C-alpha distance (Angstrom), angle and dihedral (degrees) to the residues before:
residue distance angle dihedral
M1 . . .
A2 3.82 . .
D3 3.79 89.9 .
L4 3.84 88.7 58.4
I5 3.83 90.0 55.2
E6 3.85 98.5 51.1
R7 3.77 122.1 114.0
L8 3.85 94.3 16.4
D9 3.81 95.1 117.2
G10 3.86 96.2 63.9
P11 3.70 126.7 95.1
R12 3.85 115.9 -69.1
T13 3.84 117.9 -112.0
A14 3.76 119.2 -124.2
Q15 3.85 87.0 -105.4
Q16 3.74 90.6 55.6
E17 3.80 95.1 45.1
L18 3.81 90.7 52.3
F19 3.81 91.1 46.4
Y20 3.79 93.3 53.1
D21 3.84 92.8 41.9
L22 3.82 89.0 53.2
E23 3.77 94.0 47.4
D24 3.83 90.9 47.7
A25 3.81 90.8 49.3
A26 3.77 91.8 48.9
A27 3.89 91.0 48.1
V28 3.88 90.8 51.6
I29 3.81 90.0 50.5
A30 3.74 92.6 49.8
W31 3.73 92.4 51.4
S32 3.81 89.2 47.7
V33 3.75 91.1 51.7
S34 3.77 89.5 51.6
E35 3.76 94.6 49.4
L36 3.81 95.2 44.1
T37 3.84 89.0 49.8
A38 3.80 91.0 53.4
I39 3.79 90.3 46.5
A40 3.80 92.3 49.8
G41 3.83 90.3 58.1
V42 3.79 97.3 53.6
D43 3.75 116.7 88.0
R44 3.89 96.7 -48.0
S45 3.67 127.5 147.6
P46 3.81 113.6 -110.0
D47 3.87 88.7 -107.5
E48 3.78 91.9 51.8
A49 3.84 91.7 46.2
I50 3.78 91.1 49.5
A51 3.75 92.2 47.8
L52 3.85 92.4 51.0
M53 3.76 91.7 46.7
K54 3.85 92.0 52.9
I55 3.79 86.9 50.8
C56 3.79 89.2 51.6
A57 3.81 91.7 49.4
L58 3.79 91.0 51.6
L59 3.82 92.3 46.8
A60 3.85 90.7 47.6
A61 3.79 90.4 53.0
Q62 3.79 91.6 50.8
Q63 3.74 90.6 47.1
A64 3.82 89.6 54.5
T65 3.77 90.0 49.5
L66 3.80 91.8 52.0
A67 3.85 91.5 46.9
G68 3.74 88.6 51.7
Y69 3.93 91.7 52.1
A70 3.85 86.8 48.5
D71 3.75 92.0 51.5
G72 3.88 89.1 47.4
L73 3.80 89.6 54.6
K74 3.79 92.0 47.2
T75 3.81 93.3 52.1
G76 3.79 94.4 42.3
Q77 3.73 95.8 -114.0
I78 3.90 88.8 119.0
T79 3.75 120.6 41.7
R80 3.74 132.5 -173.3
R81 3.75 133.4 -170.9
K82 3.67 132.2 -167.7
P83 3.77 115.5 -98.1
G84 3.74 117.8 -108.1
């Protein structure tokens, strides 16, 4: 197990920074979808509930896109380097 934990204290590469930023953004979007879905079900007019559910669908699509980018980074299909 110790060999799996080696070299984690150094600076992150541009690739790692982007991966973690994408994962964080996807998690925030997933949380937002969950919260908005709950809000849509609590004493809302049908029009309000439909609008909130459309927002949730759009956010879920963006979350899937970001998760795909993060997977591409993890597998090496997408690469990033620091500018300069």
